[in-house]
BADRENFI-392227 format. One record per residue (C-alpha): x, y, z. Coordinates in pm, whole numbers, plus 50000, padded with zeros to 5 digits. Each point is the difference from the previous one (the first is absolute). Layout:
% BADRENFI-392227
@xx=X; yy=Y; zz=Z
...
***
This chain:
% BADRENFI-392227
@xx=50000; yy=50000; zz=50000
@xx=50114; yy=50356; zz=49930
@xx=50067; yy=50232; zz=50291
@xx=50006; yy=50378; zz=49951
@xx=50170; yy=50211; zz=50267
@xx=49910; yy=50368; zz=50000
@xx=50240; yy=50210; zz=50206
@xx=49761; yy=50271; zz=50098
@xx=49844; yy=50325; zz=49887
@xx=49726; yy=49836; zz=49798
@xx=49695; yy=50169; zz=50154
@xx=50103; yy=50366; zz=50033
@xx=49841; yy=50024; zz=50347
@xx=49639; yy=49954; zz=49886
@xx=49764; yy=49749; zz=49846
@xx=50030; yy=50013; zz=49621
@xx=49773; yy=49779; zz=49787
@xx=50249; yy=50014; zz=49710
@xx=50277; yy=49859; zz=50220
@xx=49765; yy=49734; zz=50136
@xx=49905; yy=49906; zz=49642
@xx=50363; yy=49982; zz=49893
@xx=50090; yy=49781; zz=50297
@xx=49699; yy=49775; zz=49944
@xx=50111; yy=49944; zz=49639
@xx=50363; yy=49938; zz=50095
@xx=50068; yy=49627; zz=49985
@xx=50150; yy=49809; zz=50290
@xx=49996; yy=50016; zz=50377
@xx=50065; yy=50358; zz=50102
@xx=50207; yy=50099; zz=50304
@xx=50019; yy=50361; zz=50119
@xx=50301; yy=50130; zz=50185
@xx=49848; yy=50325; zz=50121
@xx=50138; yy=50340; zz=49910
@xx=49945; yy=50345; zz=50145
@xx=49726; yy=50079; zz=49746
@xx=49796; yy=49685; zz=50063
@xx=49670; yy=50009; zz=50183
@xx=49895; yy=49644; zz=50069
@xx=49693; yy=50085; zz=50207
@xx=49751; yy=49922; zz=49720
@xx=49893; yy=49635; zz=49985
@xx=49952; yy=50015; zz=49620
@xx=50369; yy=50081; zz=49970
@xx=50128; yy=49757; zz=50267
@xx=49811; yy=49701; zz=49859
@xx=50207; yy=50014; zz=49680
@xx=50314; yy=49886; zz=50185
@xx=50092; yy=49665; zz=50148
@xx=50240; yy=50184; zz=50230
@xx=50056; yy=50355; zz=50122
@xx=50308; yy=50081; zz=50209
@xx=50266; yy=50265; zz=50056
@xx=50305; yy=49777; zz=49948
@xx=50052; yy=49651; zz=49862
@xx=50281; yy=49748; zz=49978
@xx=49966; yy=49736; zz=49731
@xx=50193; yy=49778; zz=49762
@xx=49991; yy=49961; zz=49623
@xx=50191; yy=49806; zz=49737
@xx=50141; yy=50126; zz=49673
@xx=50213; yy=49787; zz=49766
@xx=50004; yy=49725; zz=50264
@xx=50163; yy=50237; zz=50251
@xx=49826; yy=50059; zz=50334
@xx=49966; yy=50363; zz=50115
@xx=49889; yy=50135; zz=50336
@xx=49820; yy=50330; zz=49963
@xx=49880; yy=50279; zz=50226
@xx=49702; yy=50202; zz=49876
@xx=49938; yy=50344; zz=50144
@xx=49842; yy=50313; zz=49858
@xx=50283; yy=50206; zz=50144
@xx=50372; yy=49969; zz=49928
@xx=50179; yy=49893; zz=50317
@xx=50377; yy=50003; zz=50057
@xx=50008; yy=49681; zz=50206
@xx=49775; yy=49699; zz=49942
@xx=49988; yy=49642; zz=50118
@xx=50248; yy=49780; zz=49814
@xx=50171; yy=50298; zz=49838
@xx=50345; yy=49850; zz=50053
@xx=49880; yy=49655; zz=49897
@xx=49899; yy=50108; zz=49648
@xx=49636; yy=50082; zz=50072
@xx=49862; yy=50252; zz=49751
@xx=49792; yy=50305; zz=50092
@xx=49721; yy=50101; zz=49761
@xx=49841; yy=50338; zz=50072
@xx=49806; yy=50291; zz=49849
@xx=49908; yy=50338; zz=50153
@xx=50290; yy=50212; zz=49871
@xx=49897; yy=49997; zz=49633
@xx=50282; yy=50129; zz=49777
@xx=50110; yy=50266; zz=50245
@xx=50311; yy=50149; zz=50152
@xx=49915; yy=49801; zz=50315
@xx=50017; yy=49676; zz=49803
@xx=50333; yy=50098; zz=49846
@xx=50141; yy=50069; zz=50349
@xx=49863; yy=49670; zz=50129
@xx=50162; yy=49804; zz=49715
@xx=50329; yy=50186; zz=50052
@xx=49985; yy=49898; zz=50368
@xx=49951; yy=49635; zz=49905
@xx=50301; yy=50023; zz=49765
@xx=50216; yy=50159; zz=50273
@xx=49892; yy=49738; zz=50255
@xx=50090; yy=49720; zz=49758
@xx=50342; yy=50159; zz=49940
@xx=50058; yy=50032; zz=50375
@xx=49908; yy=49639; zz=50080
@xx=50200; yy=49865; zz=49708
@xx=50310; yy=50189; zz=50114
@xx=49948; yy=49897; zz=50362
@xx=49976; yy=49626; zz=49931
@xx=50072; yy=49889; zz=49645
@xx=49982; yy=49631; zz=50098
@xx=49646; yy=50004; zz=50139
@xx=49855; yy=50292; zz=49805
@xx=49676; yy=49942; zz=49813
@xx=49850; yy=50294; zz=49811
@xx=49649; yy=50107; zz=50085
@xx=49746; yy=50165; zz=49776
@xx=49698; yy=50225; zz=50034
@xx=49779; yy=50060; zz=49697
@xx=49746; yy=50276; zz=49952
@xx=49714; yy=49809; zz=49840
@xx=49758; yy=50287; zz=49955
@xx=49793; yy=49930; zz=49688
@xx=50114; yy=50324; zz=49836
@xx=50336; yy=49823; zz=49956
@xx=49837; yy=49716; zz=49809
@xx=49759; yy=50167; zz=49760
@xx=49713; yy=49982; zz=50252
@xx=49988; yy=49620; zz=49973
@xx=50053; yy=49725; zz=50256
@xx=50345; yy=49841; zz=49975
@xx=50154; yy=49671; zz=50104
@xx=50297; yy=49948; zz=50228
@xx=50205; yy=49907; zz=49693
@xx=49923; yy=50333; zz=49832
@xx=50099; yy=50184; zz=50317
@xx=50327; yy=49810; zz=50041
@xx=50088; yy=50044; zz=49633
@xx=49946; yy=50376; zz=50022
@xx=49725; yy=50013; zz=49739
@xx=49880; yy=50349; zz=50082
@xx=49842; yy=50256; zz=49769
***
């Protein structure tokens, strides 16, 4: 079965029949990782999801490789499994200066840890998976890892 993970800001703080219609038509089991613009108080909206939460840890496989993943609407500088190759997927920052600073911080942290312990170092990654990066379409883990962004 297909699972679709939406990393927040889908409802724009109010009930919107167009959004509800879009979500109802979207195939698969839908999971909402809530964002700051989401209002989940309306039952018509909530019933479209098999799960609604603020943060989620999960696993996925791509090309027969197992990946542990953290899903959060917000970019966070430290996440569970970060130094054990867990991947952070986030939204919130859009294509902003804030996102550029966050990605620069991740790069600097990787450089620091690599220099500190070259033997045990494992790079870690955080990907902004906002749909504006992907032509407003859902994407697979493989597309994210391969950098297929618009």
